[in-house]
N, C-alpha and C positions, 0 to 999 in steps of 0.2 A: 338067491338072487345075486347077480354079480353087479359090481358097482360101475356106474358109467365113467367114460374118461373125463367128463366134465366135472363131476364130483370128486374124482381122484386128483385131477389138477388143482382143485380148490384146497385141498389138504395142505397144510404147512409142510414145506420141504425140511426134512432133517437129514443131515449127512450121515451115511451109514459108517463112516469111519472118522477118527478124530481129525485127520487132516484131509479135508475136502479136495477132489480133484477138480481140474478145469471144468470137466463136464458137470459136476455137482455145482459148482458157482454158476456156470451158464444156466442151469435148470432153474436155480433160485432167482436168477435175474429175470428170465422169461416168466416165472409165476408172478413176480412183482410187477412186471409189464401188464400181464394179463388182469391183475387186480386193478391196475390204474385205469386199463381201458374200460373195465366193467363200471367203475366209479364215474367216468365221463359218460358212458351210455345212459347211466341212470338219471343224470342231470340233463341230458340233450333233449328229452321229451319235455321237461318243464320249461327249459330255455325256448323251444319252439312254441310252445303254447303261449308263453309270455310274449315272444316276438309278434306272434299273430294277434294277440289281444291289443298290443301298443300299435300295430299297423292299423287295425281296424278303427281304433280310438282316433289316430291321427287323420285318417280318411274322413271320418265322421265330423271332426272339427274343421277340416279343410272345406267340406261342404257347407257347413254352417257359416264359415267366414265368407265364403262366395255368395251365399244367400244374402247375408246382412250387407255385404258390399253393394249388391245390386239393389236392395232395398233402400239403402241410403242414398245411392244415386238417384233412385226414383223419386224420393221424398225431396232431395234437393231440387230436382227438376220442377216438381209441383211448387215448391216454395218460390223459385224463380219465375215461374209462369204467373203465379199470383201477384208478385211484386210488380211485373210489367203490365199486366191487364189493367186497363182503366175501368174496373168494375165500380158499380155504384156503391159506395160506402156511406152509411149514414154520418152526417157531419158531427163533430164532436160538440159544437156549440148547441146543437139542438137536442142533445141527449140530456135527459133528465129535467128539461125545462117544461112547464105546462104551458099549453098554447091558450 
């Protein structure tokens, strides 16, 4: 079975002569670039998943903040309404006294 070009390119390059030529040096440089590119691609999937998680988390927190802001505004309105209404409240002097 023959070796694929990809497997062949992953093998470490060793110059066939003691004094490597310009082409030999270029081949080694291209192999190093390919190795670095493969390493970046391996991390890319993890980084994308992390980004998606953080984005979803931030959106969830933003929705929660909006919900709580509306809830607080509604409760403040109820408090203000109760303060302004002349509702019948039991007088403090008659509380706890027997008639």
